[in-house]
N, C-alpha and C positions, 0 to 999 in steps of 0.2 A: 030569441032567447040566447042562441049560440053567440050571436054578434055581441050582445051585451056582456056576456061572460068573458069573451076574448078581450073586449075592451077594458073590463074591470081588471083582468089579469095583467094587461099591458100597463095600466095605470099603477097597479101595485108593484110591478117590476121596476118602473121608473122611480117610484118613491123609495123603494128598498135600495136602489142603486145610489141614491143620495144619502148614504151613510145612516145607519141605524144607531150609531153611537152618540148622536147628539153633537152638533157642531156650530160654531159661529163663523160667519164669513166676514173678514176684515178687508176693508177697501182703503187703499192709500192714494190720496189725490194731491197733485200739485195744482195750486190755485193762484192765479194772478189777479191783481185788483181790477184789471180791465175785463174780468170774467172769462179769461182763458183757463180751460181746465183739462188736465191730462190724468188718466188713471195710471199711476205708477206701479201698483201691485195689487193683486187679490189673492187672499190666502184663507183656507178653511183651517180652524183651530178647535181645540177642545172647548166645549161649551163652558162659559163663565158668565157670571152676572155683569151686565154692562151698565155704564152710567150714561143716561141720556142727556143730551145737551138741549136746554131750553132757551128761548128768546133769541135764537140766532136768525139772521137774515137768509141763511142758507139751509136748504132742505134737500133730502134725498128721498126720491119717491120710486117705489118698486111696483111694477104692474104685471099682470099675468097676460096670457096670449090674447085674451079678449079685451085687454085694456083696463080691467078691474084693478083698482088700487089695493095692493096687499100690505103695503107699509109706507108711511109718510112721516118721516122723523127729521128733526133738526140736526145739523152737523156743525160742530164748533169750528169756526174759521177766524183765526186771529192774525192779523198782518203786523205782527210786532215780535221782537226778540228781546228777552230780558238783557238789560245792560247795553243794548245797542239802539233800540227804538223801533220806529215804524219801518216796515219793509213793503215792497211791491209785490213780493211773492211769498207764498208760505206752503207748508205741507200739513194736510189735515187727514185724520183717520176717522173711519166710520166702521163700527162693528155691531153686528146684529146677528140673530139666529138665522142660519141658512134655511132657505125655503126652495124645494124642488120645483115649485110653481112659477118661480120668477122667470120673466121673459125680457123685460125692459127695465133699465135703470136711468132715471133722469135726475139731474141736480138743478134746483131752482136757486136763483138769487131774487129774493122777493117774489114777484109774479112771473119772472122771465126764466125760461129754460136755457141754461148755459152749458149743459152737458147732457149727451145721451149715448147710451150703449146697449146693444143686444147682449144680454148675459144668459140666454137660455141654455147655452152649452159652455159657459165660461168655467164652471167648477166640475162638470162631468158631461162628457159627450157620448157615453154609453157604447163605445166601440170596442170594449174589451181590452184596451191598451192604456196603461198608465202613462199619460203624457200631458203636456200643457200645464195648467194650473191645478190639475187633479192631484188629490192626495188621499191618504187612508181615511181622513175625516170627512171628505166630501163625495167620494165616489167608490163604488164597488170595483171599478176597473183597477183600483190600487189596493189589493189585499195587504194584510200585515206583512212587513218585511220588504215592501216594494221600495224601489229607488225613487222616493218622491219628496225627500227633504224633510220628512216627518219621522221622529223617533216615537213609535207607538208603544214600545215596551210590552207588547203582548207576549205571554209565555205560551208559545204555540209551536216551538221547535223550529221556527224560522228566524234566522240570524238577520237582524235589521242593521244594516251597515250605516244608516243615518244616526245611529246612537253613538255620538262622539264619546260619551262617558261609559259606553259598554252596554251590551244587551246580554241578559242571562242566557238566552238561547245561543248566542255566539260562543259563550264559554262552555255551554253543554255540548255543542257541536265540536268545538275544539278539543274538549276532553275525550269525545268519542273517537275523533281522528287520532289523537295521541295514543289512546288505548289500542286502536287498530295497528298503528305504526309499531308500538312496542310489542304487540302480539306477533307480528310479522318478524320483527327483529329477534324476538325470543325463539321462534321457530328455527330461524337461520342459525343462531348461536347453538341451539340444541343439536342441529344437524351437524355442524362443524365439530362439536365436542364428540358426537358419535364417531365421526370419521377419524378423529385424533385417537379416540379410545381404541378403535379398530387397529389403527397403525401401531400404537404402543403395544397392544396385546398380541397381535398376529405376526407382525414383521420380525421382531427379535427371534422368536422360536424358529421361523423359517430359515434364517440365516445360521442359526446354531445347527440345524439339521444338515444343511449343505456343507458345513465345515467338517462334520463327522464323515 
C-alpha cells in the first residue's frame, strides 16, 4: 500500500508540474519536399481554441512511454507562397493542448515516419530550474515572474520583466521603493533642519555672551 501511495503522489507531482493553468503547446517545423524536417521551436502558450487541419498528407503523432497513441492529428503543410508560387521548403505550425504524458513525437508523410523526437522533457524537466523551453505555462520550474520569455501578468507582488508593456507588480514595487527612498530623504532633510535650527538658535547667544 505504501508503494502505491508513493507512486500516486509522484504521478500527481509530475502532472501538477506541467502547469495547472491550462496550456497549448505550439510546435514550429521547417519541412522540405524531400521529407527533411527540423523542429524550429516549441513553446507553451495560454490555452485557446485551435483549428484542426483535415485532409493533409502530413500527420503528427504523440505517444506515451508505453507507445500508446495519445494524439494523432493532421498538420497543414503547403509548399507555396502567395504571389510567388510553389516552393521546395515551408514552415508549418502545429498547436494542441499540452499533455504531461507525452514521451515521443513523430511526423508522418502518408505512411512513412519522416521525423521523430523524444519530447518527454522538452517542456519541463522537473529540476527546479527554469531553463530550456520551460515557461510559466508549461512547468512549475518557472513560477510567476520568471525570466522565461512569458508575460504572465499575475498580480502576486512579483515584477515580471518579460512584460514589455509593463506589469502592475513592477509599478507597485517601484512605488514602494520610491516611498522608501523619499522616507529616507525626508529623515535626512529633517535631521539637517534640526542641526541648522540648533546653529541659528544657540550660536548667536554664545557669541553675544563672549563679547560682554
